[in-house]
C-alpha positions as CSV (number, residue, x, y, z in Angstrom):
1,M,-84.2,-27.9,-83.4
2,R,-84.1,-26.5,-79.5
3,K,-84.2,-22.9,-80.5
4,F,-86.5,-23.0,-83.4
5,L,-88.7,-24.7,-81.0
6,S,-88.6,-22.1,-78.3
7,L,-88.9,-18.9,-80.8
8,L,-91.8,-20.9,-81.9
9,L,-93.4,-21.4,-78.8
10,V,-92.6,-17.6,-77.8
11,L,-94.3,-16.1,-80.6
12,M,-97.3,-18.2,-81.0
13,F,-97.8,-21.4,-79.1
14,I,-96.9,-25.3,-78.9
15,T,-98.8,-28.2,-79.7
16,F,-97.6,-31.7,-78.8
17,V,-99.6,-34.6,-80.3
18,V,-99.7,-37.9,-77.9
19,P,-100.3,-40.9,-80.1
20,H,-102.8,-43.8,-78.6
21,G,-104.4,-47.0,-79.8
22,V,-107.2,-46.9,-82.4
23,R,-109.9,-47.5,-79.3
24,G,-111.1,-44.1,-77.8
25,I,-110.0,-40.7,-78.0
26,S,-107.4,-39.9,-80.7
27,E,-105.7,-37.0,-82.1
28,V,-105.2,-35.0,-78.7
29,S,-103.6,-32.0,-78.5
30,V,-103.2,-28.9,-76.1
31,T,-101.7,-25.6,-76.6
32,V,-101.7,-22.4,-74.0
33,N,-101.4,-18.8,-75.3
34,P,-99.5,-17.1,-74.0
35,A,-97.4,-19.8,-72.7
36,Y,-95.3,-18.2,-70.3
37,R,-94.8,-19.0,-66.3
38,L,-97.3,-17.2,-64.1
39,D,-99.4,-15.7,-67.4
40,Y,-103.1,-16.3,-67.3
41,G,-103.1,-18.5,-70.6
42,E,-106.0,-19.6,-73.1
43,Y,-106.1,-22.9,-73.1
44,K,-107.2,-24.7,-76.4
45,I,-107.9,-28.7,-76.0
46,T,-108.6,-30.6,-79.6
47,F,-109.2,-34.1,-79.8
48,V,-111.2,-36.6,-82.0
49,T,-114.1,-38.9,-79.9
50,G,-114.1,-42.2,-80.5
51,A,-117.5,-42.5,-79.2
52,D,-120.8,-40.2,-79.6
53,L,-121.7,-37.4,-76.8
54,T,-125.0,-36.2,-76.4
55,G,-125.3,-32.3,-75.7
56,G,-126.6,-31.1,-72.1
57,I,-125.8,-35.3,-70.5
58,D,-122.4,-36.3,-71.3
59,N,-119.2,-34.8,-69.8
60,I,-115.7,-34.3,-70.7
61,Y,-113.4,-34.4,-68.1
62,L,-110.0,-32.0,-67.8
63,K,-107.2,-33.0,-65.5
64,F,-104.6,-29.9,-65.2
65,P,-101.0,-30.3,-63.9
66,L,-100.7,-29.8,-60.0
67,E,-98.1,-27.1,-60.8
68,A,-101.1,-24.8,-62.5
69,T,-103.5,-22.8,-60.4
70,I,-107.2,-23.3,-61.1
71,P,-109.7,-20.7,-59.3
72,C,-112.2,-21.8,-57.3
73,G,-114.9,-19.9,-58.8
74,S,-114.1,-21.2,-62.1
75,C,-115.2,-24.8,-61.1
76,T,-118.5,-23.9,-59.8
77,F,-122.1,-23.9,-60.7
78,G,-123.3,-20.3,-61.8
79,R,-119.6,-19.6,-63.6
80,D,-119.8,-17.7,-66.7
81,H,-120.3,-20.3,-69.2
82,S,-119.2,-18.1,-72.3
83,L,-115.4,-18.4,-71.1
84,F,-115.7,-22.0,-71.6
85,K,-116.6,-23.2,-75.6
86,I,-116.9,-26.7,-76.8
87,N,-116.8,-26.2,-80.9
88,G,-117.9,-22.7,-80.3
89,D,-120.7,-23.1,-77.8
90,N,-121.0,-22.5,-74.1
91,A,-120.8,-25.4,-72.0
92,S,-123.8,-26.4,-70.3
93,R,-121.9,-26.4,-66.8
94,V,-118.6,-26.1,-65.7
95,V,-118.0,-28.0,-62.6
96,A,-115.4,-29.0,-59.9
97,Y,-114.4,-32.8,-60.4
98,D,-113.5,-33.2,-56.8
99,A,-114.1,-30.8,-53.9
100,D,-110.1,-31.0,-53.2
101,P,-109.0,-28.0,-55.2
102,S,-105.6,-29.8,-55.3
103,K,-107.0,-32.1,-57.8
104,K,-107.0,-29.7,-60.5
105,T,-110.0,-31.6,-62.3
106,I,-113.1,-30.2,-64.1
107,Y,-115.9,-31.5,-66.2
108,L,-117.8,-29.8,-68.8
109,T,-121.1,-30.8,-69.8
110,M,-121.7,-30.9,-73.8
111,P,-123.9,-28.0,-74.8
112,G,-127.6,-28.5,-75.0
113,G,-129.6,-29.7,-78.1
114,I,-126.3,-31.1,-79.9
115,T,-124.8,-34.3,-80.5
116,V,-121.0,-35.2,-81.4
117,K,-121.0,-38.2,-83.5
118,K,-117.6,-40.5,-83.6
119,S,-114.8,-39.4,-85.0
120,D,-115.9,-35.9,-84.9
121,K,-113.3,-33.4,-84.0
122,I,-114.2,-31.8,-80.8
123,E,-112.1,-28.0,-79.6
124,I,-112.2,-27.0,-76.1
125,V,-111.1,-23.8,-75.5
126,I,-110.9,-22.1,-72.3
127,A,-110.8,-18.4,-72.5
128,Q,-108.1,-16.2,-70.7
129,G,-110.6,-14.5,-68.9
130,A,-111.0,-17.8,-66.8
131,N,-107.8,-17.3,-65.1
132,F,-106.5,-20.2,-65.5
133,Q,-102.8,-19.6,-64.4
134,N,-99.9,-21.5,-65.9
135,P,-97.3,-23.0,-63.5
136,S,-94.8,-20.9,-61.9
137,M,-91.7,-23.0,-63.4
138,P,-90.8,-23.3,-67.1
139,G,-90.7,-26.9,-68.4
140,K,-93.1,-29.3,-69.8
141,Y,-96.5,-30.1,-68.4
142,T,-99.3,-32.9,-69.4
143,L,-103.1,-32.8,-69.4
144,T,-105.2,-35.6,-68.8
145,I,-108.6,-36.0,-70.8
146,W,-111.5,-38.4,-70.9
147,T,-115.5,-38.5,-71.4
148,D,-118.4,-40.3,-70.2
149,R,-118.4,-42.6,-73.0
150,E,-114.9,-43.6,-73.5
151,V,-112.7,-45.8,-70.9
152,G,-109.3,-44.6,-71.5
153,K,-107.4,-41.8,-69.8
154,F,-105.4,-39.8,-72.3
155,Q,-102.4,-37.2,-71.8
156,A,-101.2,-34.1,-74.3
157,G,-98.2,-32.4,-73.2
158,F,-97.8,-28.7,-73.5
159,E,-94.6,-26.6,-72.8
160,I,-94.3,-23.4,-70.4
161,M,-91.8,-21.1,-71.4
162,S,-89.7,-18.0,-69.5
163,T,-87.8,-15.0,-70.7
164,K,-84.3,-15.1,-70.3
165,I,-81.8,-13.0,-68.6
166,Q,-80.5,-9.7,-70.2
167,N,-77.5,-7.5,-70.5
168,L,-74.9,-10.1,-69.1
169,T,-71.5,-8.8,-68.5
170,V,-68.5,-10.1,-66.7
171,T,-65.2,-8.5,-65.6
172,N,-62.6,-9.9,-63.8
173,D,-59.9,-7.7,-62.1
174,P,-56.8,-7.9,-62.8
175,E,-57.0,-9.6,-65.9
176,T,-53.2,-11.2,-65.5
177,S,-53.1,-15.1,-66.0
178,G,-52.6,-17.0,-62.9
179,L,-53.7,-14.4,-60.5
180,I,-56.5,-14.3,-58.2
181,A,-59.4,-11.8,-59.4
182,T,-62.5,-10.6,-58.4
183,Y,-65.1,-11.2,-60.9
184,K,-68.1,-9.1,-61.3
185,I,-71.0,-10.5,-63.2
186,A,-73.8,-8.2,-64.2
187,F,-77.3,-8.9,-65.9
188,K,-80.9,-8.0,-65.2
189,T,-83.7,-10.6,-65.0
190,G,-86.1,-10.9,-67.9
191,S,-90.1,-9.6,-67.4
192,K,-90.8,-13.2,-66.4
193,G,-87.6,-13.7,-64.5
194,S,-88.4,-12.6,-60.5
195,L,-86.7,-15.2,-58.1
196,I,-87.8,-15.7,-54.6
197,N,-85.6,-16.4,-51.7
198,G,-84.5,-20.0,-51.6
199,Q,-84.3,-20.3,-55.5
200,N,-81.2,-20.4,-57.2
201,I,-78.7,-19.0,-59.8
202,Y,-76.2,-20.9,-61.8
203,V,-72.8,-20.0,-62.6
204,E,-70.5,-22.0,-65.1
205,F,-67.1,-21.1,-65.4
206,P,-64.6,-22.1,-68.1
207,E,-62.7,-24.7,-68.3
208,G,-58.8,-23.6,-67.1
209,I,-60.2,-21.3,-64.1
210,H,-58.9,-22.3,-60.8
211,L,-61.8,-22.9,-58.5
212,P,-61.6,-23.0,-55.0
213,T,-61.7,-26.2,-53.1
214,V,-64.1,-24.9,-50.2
215,P,-66.6,-22.1,-51.2
216,H,-67.3,-19.7,-49.0
217,K,-70.5,-17.5,-48.9
218,N,-69.4,-14.6,-47.2
219,A,-67.1,-13.7,-50.0
220,I,-69.8,-13.8,-52.8
221,T,-72.8,-10.9,-52.8
222,I,-75.5,-11.0,-55.0
223,N,-76.9,-7.7,-55.1
224,S,-74.8,-6.7,-51.7
225,E,-76.3,-9.4,-49.8
226,N,-74.5,-12.8,-49.3
227,P,-76.3,-15.9,-50.8
228,Q,-78.0,-18.3,-48.5
229,E,-76.1,-21.3,-49.6
230,I,-73.6,-22.1,-52.2
231,S,-72.2,-25.0,-53.9
232,L,-69.8,-26.4,-56.3
233,Q,-70.6,-29.4,-59.2
234,G,-67.8,-29.3,-61.6
235,N,-67.3,-26.0,-62.9
236,I,-71.1,-24.6,-61.9
237,F,-71.5,-22.7,-58.7
238,T,-75.3,-23.0,-57.4
239,L,-76.0,-20.0,-55.5
240,K,-78.9,-20.0,-53.2
241,L,-80.9,-16.8,-52.7
242,A,-81.2,-15.4,-49.3
243,H,-83.6,-12.3,-50.5
244,S,-85.8,-12.4,-53.4
245,I,-85.4,-10.5,-56.5
246,N,-88.1,-9.1,-58.9
247,A,-88.5,-9.6,-62.5
248,S,-86.7,-6.8,-64.8
249,R,-84.3,-6.1,-61.8
250,D,-80.7,-5.6,-62.3
251,V,-78.6,-8.1,-60.7
252,L,-74.8,-8.0,-59.3
253,I,-72.9,-11.0,-58.4
254,Y,-69.6,-10.4,-57.0
255,F,-67.0,-12.8,-56.2
256,L,-64.2,-11.2,-53.8
257,G,-60.6,-11.9,-54.3
258,S,-60.9,-13.7,-51.1
259,F,-63.0,-16.0,-52.8
260,G,-60.4,-17.6,-54.3
261,L,-61.1,-17.6,-58.3
262,Q,-57.9,-17.4,-60.0
263,N,-57.6,-16.4,-63.7
264,P,-56.9,-19.3,-66.1
265,D,-53.1,-19.7,-66.8
266,T,-53.0,-19.3,-70.4
267,A,-54.1,-16.1,-72.1
268,G,-57.1,-15.5,-74.2
269,T,-60.6,-14.9,-74.2
270,Y,-63.2,-17.1,-72.0
271,K,-66.9,-17.7,-71.7
272,L,-68.9,-17.7,-68.8
273,N,-72.6,-19.0,-68.6
274,I,-75.7,-18.1,-66.5
275,W,-79.0,-18.9,-65.9
276,T,-81.7,-19.4,-62.9
277,D,-84.4,-21.5,-61.7
278,T,-87.3,-19.5,-63.4
279,E,-85.1,-18.4,-66.3
280,P,-83.2,-21.6,-67.2
281,E,-82.0,-20.8,-70.8
282,H,-78.3,-20.4,-70.6
283,V,-76.8,-17.2,-71.5
284,S,-73.0,-16.6,-71.8
285,A,-70.4,-13.4,-71.8
286,E,-67.0,-13.5,-72.4
287,F,-64.2,-12.0,-70.6
288,T,-60.5,-11.5,-71.2
289,V,-57.1,-13.2,-69.3
290,K,-53.9,-11.8,-70.4
291,A,-50.2,-12.9,-70.1
292,Q,-47.9,-10.1,-68.5
293,K,-45.6,-10.0,-65.3
294,T,-47.4,-7.6,-62.8
295,V,-47.5,-7.0,-59.1
296,S,-51.4,-6.4,-58.1
297,T,-53.2,-5.1,-55.2
298,Q,-57.1,-6.0,-54.7
299,I,-59.1,-4.1,-52.2
300,E,-62.1,-5.3,-50.0
301,V,-64.2,-3.5,-48.3
302,S,-66.6,-4.3,-45.2
303,P,-69.4,-4.0,-45.6
304,Q,-69.1,-4.6,-49.1
305,A,-70.8,-1.9,-50.6
306,P,-72.2,1.6,-49.2
307,D,-74.8,0.3,-46.4
308,G,-76.7,4.4,-46.4
309,T,-78.1,6.0,-49.1
310,N,-76.2,8.2,-52.1
311,G,-72.8,6.1,-51.7
312,F,-72.6,7.0,-48.5
313,Y,-71.8,4.6,-45.7
314,Q,-73.1,4.7,-42.5
315,T,-70.7,2.6,-40.4
316,E,-67.2,2.4,-40.3
317,P,-66.0,0.6,-43.7
318,T,-62.7,-1.5,-42.8
319,V,-60.5,-1.6,-45.7
320,T,-58.3,-4.9,-46.8
321,L,-55.4,-4.8,-49.0
322,L,-54.4,-7.7,-50.7
323,S,-51.5,-8.1,-52.8
324,E,-50.1,-10.9,-55.5
325,T,-47.3,-11.3,-58.3
326,N,-46.8,-13.9,-60.7
327,I,-43.2,-13.6,-60.7
328,G,-42.4,-15.4,-56.9
329,E,-40.8,-11.9,-55.9
330,T,-41.4,-10.7,-52.3
331,I,-44.4,-8.1,-52.1
332,E,-44.5,-4.7,-50.2
333,T,-48.0,-2.8,-50.3
334,F,-48.3,0.9,-49.1
335,F,-51.3,3.1,-48.4
336,K,-52.3,6.7,-47.3
337,I,-55.4,7.9,-46.5
338,D,-55.8,11.8,-48.0
339,S,-52.8,13.7,-48.1
340,D,-51.1,11.7,-45.3
341,E,-47.6,10.3,-46.3
342,Y,-47.6,6.3,-47.7
343,K,-47.1,4.0,-44.8
344,T,-46.5,0.4,-44.9
345,Y,-49.7,-1.5,-44.9
346,T,-49.6,-4.3,-42.2
347,G,-53.5,-5.1,-41.4
348,P,-57.3,-4.1,-42.2
349,V,-57.6,-0.2,-41.9
350,T,-60.8,1.5,-40.6
351,I,-61.8,4.7,-42.4
352,S,-63.5,7.2,-39.9
353,E,-66.4,9.7,-40.8
354,G,-66.2,12.1,-43.3
355,I,-65.4,12.2,-47.3
356,H,-61.9,10.4,-47.3
357,T,-59.9,8.5,-50.1
358,I,-57.2,5.9,-49.3
359,S,-54.7,5.7,-51.9
360,Y,-52.5,2.1,-52.5
361,Y,-49.9,0.3,-54.5
362,S,-47.9,-2.8,-54.2
363,K,-44.2,-3.6,-55.5
364,T,-41.6,-6.3,-55.3
365,Q,-37.4,-5.8,-56.5
366,T,-38.6,-5.2,-59.9
367,L,-42.0,-4.6,-60.5
368,K,-44.2,-1.5,-59.2
369,E,-47.9,-1.0,-59.5
370,S,-49.5,2.3,-60.5
371,E,-51.3,3.9,-57.6
372,K,-54.8,3.0,-57.0
373,S,-57.7,5.1,-55.4
374,V,-61.2,4.5,-53.7
375,T,-62.8,7.4,-52.2
376,F,-65.2,6.6,-49.2
377,K,-68.3,9.0,-47.9
378,I,-69.0,7.9,-44.5
379,D,-71.9,9.7,-42.5
380,F,-73.1,7.9,-39.1
381,T,-74.2,10.9,-37.5
382,P,-78.2,11.8,-37.7
383,P,-79.3,15.3,-38.3
384,E,-80.0,17.4,-35.2
385,I,-83.8,18.6,-35.3
386,K,-84.4,22.2,-33.2
387,V,-87.7,23.5,-33.2
388,E,-87.6,26.8,-32.2
389,V,-92.1,27.2,-32.3
390,P,-93.6,26.0,-30.8
391,P,-91.1,27.1,-27.8
392,E,-92.3,24.2,-25.4
393,D,-93.7,20.6,-25.1
394,P,-96.2,20.5,-24.5
395,Y,-97.5,23.5,-26.1
396,Y,-101.0,25.1,-25.8
397,T,-102.6,26.9,-28.1
398,G,-106.3,28.1,-28.7
399,D,-105.6,28.7,-32.6
400,Q,-106.2,25.8,-35.1
401,K,-103.8,26.7,-37.3
402,L,-100.1,26.3,-35.9
403,M,-96.7,27.5,-37.9
404,I,-94.1,25.2,-37.1
405,F,-90.6,26.5,-37.5
406,G,-87.4,24.8,-37.1
407,S,-84.0,23.9,-38.2
408,I,-81.7,21.1,-39.3
409,S,-78.3,20.8,-38.7
410,E,-77.3,19.9,-42.3
411,S,-78.8,19.1,-45.4
412,A,-81.7,16.5,-45.2
413,Q,-85.1,15.7,-46.3
414,I,-87.7,17.0,-43.8
415,I,-91.0,15.7,-43.3
416,V,-93.2,17.1,-41.0
417,S,-96.8,15.3,-40.2
418,S,-96.4,13.3,-43.6
419,A,-95.8,16.3,-45.9
420,V,-92.2,16.8,-47.6
421,V,-91.0,20.6,-46.6
422,Q,-89.0,22.7,-48.2
423,Q,-85.4,23.2,-46.3
424,N,-83.7,26.7,-46.6
425,P,-80.2,27.3,-47.3
426,N,-79.7,28.2,-43.8
427,G,-81.0,24.8,-42.7
428,S,-84.7,26.6,-41.3
429,F,-88.0,25.1,-42.4
430,A,-91.3,25.9,-41.4
431,R,-94.6,24.1,-42.0
432,E,-98.6,25.1,-41.0
433,I,-100.5,22.3,-39.3
434,T,-104.0,22.4,-39.0
435,L,-104.8,20.8,-35.4
436,V,-107.7,18.9,-34.4
437,P,-109.1,19.6,-31.0
438,G,-107.5,18.0,-28.1
439,E,-104.4,16.4,-28.2
440,N,-101.9,16.7,-31.4
441,T,-98.6,14.9,-32.1
442,I,-96.6,16.5,-34.6
443,Q,-93.6,14.1,-36.2
444,I,-90.2,16.0,-37.3
445,R,-88.4,13.6,-39.6
446,A,-85.3,14.5,-41.1
447,T,-83.1,12.1,-43.1
448,D,-79.4,13.4,-44.2
449,L,-77.8,12.1,-47.6
450,A,-76.1,9.0,-46.0
451,G,-79.8,8.0,-44.6
452,N,-79.3,8.7,-41.1
453,M,-82.9,9.6,-39.7
454,S,-84.0,11.5,-36.8
455,V,-87.6,11.8,-35.6
456,K,-88.7,14.1,-33.0
457,L,-91.9,14.2,-31.5
458,I,-94.1,17.5,-30.2
459,K,-97.1,17.2,-28.6
460,V,-99.9,20.4,-29.1
461,I,-102.9,20.7,-27.0
462,F,-105.4,22.7,-29.4
463,D,-107.4,23.9,-26.5
464,T,-110.8,26.2,-27.2
465,T,-111.6,27.2,-23.7
466,V,-112.8,30.3,-23.2
467,P,-112.5,31.7,-19.8
468,V,-115.7,33.6,-17.9
469,L,-115.2,36.5,-16.3
470,T,-117.6,37.9,-13.4
471,I,-117.1,41.1,-11.8
472,T,-119.1,41.8,-8.5
473,S,-117.2,45.1,-7.3
474,P,-117.3,47.9,-8.6
475,I,-119.8,48.5,-11.0
476,N,-120.2,51.2,-13.9
477,W,-119.9,54.6,-12.5
478,E,-120.0,53.5,-8.5
479,K,-118.5,56.6,-6.5
480,I,-115.1,55.6,-5.0
481,S,-114.0,57.7,-2.1
482,T,-111.4,55.8,-0.4
483,K,-107.7,55.7,-1.5
484,E,-107.8,52.5,-3.2
485,I,-110.2,51.0,-5.7
486,S,-111.2,47.4,-4.9
487,V,-111.7,45.1,-7.6
488,Q,-113.8,42.0,-6.7
489,G,-115.2,38.8,-8.8
490,N,-114.5,35.2,-10.1
491,V,-113.1,33.7,-13.1
492,Y,-113.3,30.3,-14.5
493,P,-111.7,28.1,-14.9
494,A,-109.6,29.1,-11.7
495,N,-106.1,28.6,-13.0
496,T,-106.8,31.5,-15.7
497,D,-104.4,34.5,-15.4
498,V,-106.6,37.9,-14.3
499,Y,-104.9,41.3,-15.0
500,V,-106.4,44.5,-13.3
501,S,-105.0,47.6,-15.1
502,N,-102.2,45.7,-16.6
503,N,-101.6,44.2,-13.1
504,K,-101.2,40.4,-13.0
505,I,-103.1,39.4,-9.5
506,S,-103.7,36.1,-7.7
507,V,-106.6,34.2,-7.9
508,N,-107.7,31.6,-5.3
509,E,-108.3,28.0,-6.1
510,D,-112.0,28.5,-6.2
511,G,-111.8,31.0,-8.9
512,T,-112.5,34.1,-6.8
513,F,-110.2,37.3,-6.4
514,I,-109.8,40.6,-4.9
515,F,-107.3,43.2,-5.9
516,S,-107.0,46.8,-4.3
517,F,-105.0,49.7,-6.2
518,V,-104.4,53.3,-6.4
519,P,-104.8,54.4,-9.4
520,Q,-101.9,56.3,-10.8
521,N,-103.8,58.4,-13.8
522,S,-105.3,61.8,-12.2
523,G,-109.5,62.7,-12.8
524,T,-112.5,61.7,-11.4
525,L,-113.7,59.3,-14.1
526,I,-111.4,56.4,-14.1
527,P,-111.5,53.3,-16.3
528,V,-110.9,50.1,-14.7
529,N,-109.9,47.3,-17.2
530,I,-110.0,43.7,-16.1
531,R,-108.9,41.0,-18.5
532,A,-109.1,37.3,-18.0
533,T,-106.6,35.3,-20.5
534,Y,-106.8,31.1,-20.6
535,P,-103.0,30.3,-20.5
536,F,-103.5,27.0,-22.4
537,S,-106.1,28.2,-25.4
538,K,-104.8,32.2,-25.3
539,K,-108.5,33.1,-25.3
540,T,-109.3,36.2,-23.9
541,V,-112.0,38.5,-22.4
542,E,-111.7,41.4,-20.9
543,K,-114.4,44.3,-19.2
544,T,-113.8,47.7,-18.6
545,I,-115.8,49.6,-15.3
546,T,-115.8,53.4,-15.1
547,V,-115.8,54.3,-11.6
548,V,-116.2,58.3,-10.0
549,Y,-112.7,58.4,-8.2
550,E,-113.0,60.8,-5.3
551,P,-110.5,59.8,-2.4
552,K,-110.8,61.2,0.7
553,T,-107.6,62.3,2.3
554,L,-106.6,60.1,5.5
555,S,-105.7,62.1,8.7
556,I,-105.6,60.8,12.2
557,M,-104.3,63.0,15.1
558,L,-102.9,61.1,18.1
559,T,-102.1,62.2,21.3
560,V,-99.9,60.6,24.1
561,D,-101.6,59.5,27.3
562,K,-105.3,59.9,25.6
563,N,-107.6,57.2,24.5
564,V,-109.0,59.9,22.1
565,A,-107.9,59.8,18.1
566,I,-109.6,62.4,15.6
567,V,-110.1,60.5,12.1
568,N,-110.6,63.0,9.3
569,G,-111.9,65.2,11.8
570,V,-114.2,62.9,13.5
571,E,-113.6,61.9,17.3
572,Q,-112.9,58.3,18.1
573,T,-112.4,56.2,21.2
574,M,-109.4,53.7,21.7
575,D,-109.6,51.2,24.8
576,V,-106.5,52.3,25.6
577,A,-104.2,55.3,25.0
578,P,-100.8,55.7,23.3
579,F,-97.7,55.9,25.6
580,I,-93.8,57.0,24.6
581,D,-91.6,54.1,26.1
582,K,-88.8,55.5,28.5
583,N,-86.0,53.5,26.9
584,S,-86.4,54.4,23.6
585,N,-88.6,57.9,23.4
586,R,-90.6,56.1,21.1
587,T,-94.5,56.5,20.7
588,L,-96.3,53.0,20.7
589,V,-100.1,52.2,20.3
590,P,-102.2,49.5,20.6
591,I,-102.3,46.6,18.1
592,R,-106.2,47.3,17.4
593,F,-105.3,50.8,16.6
594,V,-103.4,49.4,13.7
595,S,-106.1,47.3,12.4
596,E,-109.4,49.7,13.1
597,F,-107.6,52.8,11.5
598,L,-104.9,51.7,9.3
599,G,-106.8,49.0,7.7
600,G,-104.6,45.9,8.5
601,T,-105.3,42.4,10.0
602,V,-104.1,41.2,13.0
603,D,-102.8,37.6,14.1
604,W,-101.2,36.6,17.6
605,N,-99.0,33.9,17.6
606,A,-98.9,32.8,21.9
607,T,-96.2,30.1,21.5
608,T,-93.6,32.6,19.7
609,R,-95.4,35.7,21.1
610,T,-95.0,37.0,17.5
611,V,-97.6,39.5,16.1
612,T,-98.0,39.6,12.1
613,I,-99.6,42.4,10.8
614,K,-101.1,42.0,7.1
615,F,-102.5,44.6,4.6
616,G,-104.1,44.0,1.5
617,K,-101.9,47.3,-0.1
618,N,-100.0,49.8,1.3
619,I,-100.2,53.3,0.0
620,N,-97.9,52.6,-3.0
621,N,-99.9,49.7,-4.2
622,E,-97.6,46.6,-2.8
623,G,-99.0,43.9,-1.0
624,L,-97.4,44.1,2.7
625,K,-96.5,41.8,5.5
626,I,-95.0,42.8,8.9
627,E,-93.8,40.2,11.6
628,L,-92.7,41.8,15.5
629,T,-91.9,39.5,18.3
630,I,-92.7,41.0,21.8
631,E,-89.5,42.5,23.3
632,N,-87.7,42.1,20.0
633,T,-86.1,44.8,17.8
634,I,-85.7,42.4,14.8
635,V,-88.6,42.9,12.6
636,Y,-89.4,41.2,9.1
637,V,-91.1,43.1,6.3
638,N,-92.4,40.7,3.4
639,G,-89.8,38.5,4.8
640,K,-86.9,41.0,4.8
641,E,-85.0,41.4,8.1
642,V,-85.2,44.8,9.5
643,K,-84.2,46.4,12.7
644,T,-86.3,48.8,15.1
645,D,-84.8,51.1,17.5
646,V,-87.8,49.9,19.8
647,A,-89.4,46.4,20.4
648,P,-93.4,45.8,20.8
649,L,-94.1,44.8,24.4
650,I,-97.1,43.8,26.4
651,K,-98.4,46.5,28.8
652,D,-102.1,46.1,30.9
653,S,-102.5,42.8,29.0
654,R,-102.3,45.2,25.5
655,T,-99.9,44.4,22.8
656,F,-98.6,47.6,21.9
657,V,-96.1,48.3,18.6
658,P,-93.8,51.5,17.5
659,L,-96.3,53.8,15.6
660,R,-93.5,55.4,13.7
661,F,-92.2,52.3,11.9
662,I,-95.7,51.0,11.2
663,A,-97.1,54.0,9.8
664,E,-94.0,54.8,7.8
665,T,-94.0,51.2,6.5
666,M,-97.5,51.8,5.0
667,G,-96.2,55.3,3.3
668,F,-98.2,57.1,5.8
669,N,-96.8,60.7,6.9
670,V,-95.8,60.9,10.6
671,E,-95.3,64.1,12.3
672,W,-94.6,64.8,16.1
673,N,-95.6,68.1,17.8
674,S,-93.8,68.3,20.9
675,A,-95.9,71.3,22.3
676,N,-98.7,69.5,22.8
677,R,-97.9,65.3,22.6
678,S,-99.7,65.2,19.5
679,I,-98.6,62.9,16.4
680,A,-100.2,63.8,13.0
681,I,-100.8,60.8,10.7
682,T,-101.5,61.4,7.0
683,T,-101.7,60.5,3.4
684,P,-99.0,61.8,1.3
């Protein structure tokens, strides 16, 4: 009868008639379609009235079970009354009987313009679109009904159904009678079989199986998770879920050997029942127990299932071997890993990273178990991400498009800025990124087959700055008569790289620069190229200025003990004359000569008695600094120590320095004419 009723409820609907006294409402019935848990049902309520009901005035009251869900909008004025029919006409009003929604009561006003006579049949239909939701748990429920004209409240029952679990299978290993076994119970929840954390699965074992006195939840897993709680009443285990399970989801309950379920002592076929809070109909599956002499080994692994993806363990699994026999002889258990030799098992074994196979068996004096083996894939090392482009972090660029190049140390899924990127056979990958102005953070995520993940963040600055370059000297077609061409100007920003004829020059903090050079190419018309590149945006501006280059050869003639110098044929007067040092037989000239005629700047440090001579460029186009100390033959040229054969000295309150050393360090030719005691200084 129960099966017939359940089938009838699933296919159509359920009708229960509750008898009552002669006075008042009679023949009350409620049908719900569909009648499954959590569905939005169409509710049809019929009854015979015991009094006249006037349209637009009299009300019919419906109190739904507390477990039902009635949307608040269904119980207010202005609701679509076409969803609420009384004898085929729209109710005049649909109103919440109590402001408290937990009361679950509404009243419907009779359609206007009609009167229902005593003993007439009334049919109320609440359409499915009104979103009245069935209770979440299957079972029998009641709806209460009354009217303004009848004193009694009457109830009618209806039943909410659920689907049942599907595809139930049970396996026990070993199948041998009297031995402790692992039990694997697999099934699929039905379309209405979702379970939430804290709800229960019930497993009823058959008579004859030996159940543990104290069941341990750590020796049971439900989809690889231990239950929140476990209790035993008779032969029924109640497993309280620690995690929710969706509808139509595969479920595997695994009773480990250490749980202590022992096969019945008698061989045969046994039946196991299972049901849940949301699918209470019992479903059965059979398993077999065989009678035979045996020695058997069970393997238990912690963690109990691969905790990575694709069957990989991300933690080193620990293997425990449990052996037993039903003939009372002493058991020895042996194992090996990969191609190693078998050795005696004495306790849990940890499997290292890699792909390894553990083989094992047990034996007694008269029995030997066939070899068993299990292969483990273990990988807990995350992949290594290498990025070749951009080459540094942070990376500055002036291009809106940036191609990311890199490689992963192993096969992996690669996601660059939320997009999956193909990995090449050699492990490399590439992806073009569109940058936004300012700072961009690019995330590279690599996940290997085991689920190990590495994340690398790269900061890229998209800088659109274009430098501003101003040249104040020279100007186009300017005539240059000096040996060097001097370029002066300024650039913004000040940290811009500036190149003059492919020579990178220094820029002052305020963005100004000055650079002198001797052109390497011959000819009168010399193009001078000035290029400014902002290092972050890589934006470049450049200017080319053509000058008329007609340098004059420098010629200076000095005579010992005379304060007259002939510079390019023009006689110039010095404040003191050069002289010959008697100790070294070297010619010394006043320091002012260096600054006035050779183009250097002179700085005097009275404390250290040091003379520093700076030349913007020497004749070889190189910056030059010479440091000399009075009465010291050690000289420093651009920081490098050089020994001279004559030291600078002070004479007649003037500082004198060795002429030949200074001039030749500058790159000039120096010739001595002993006949007239003169020195000629010329450019090469």
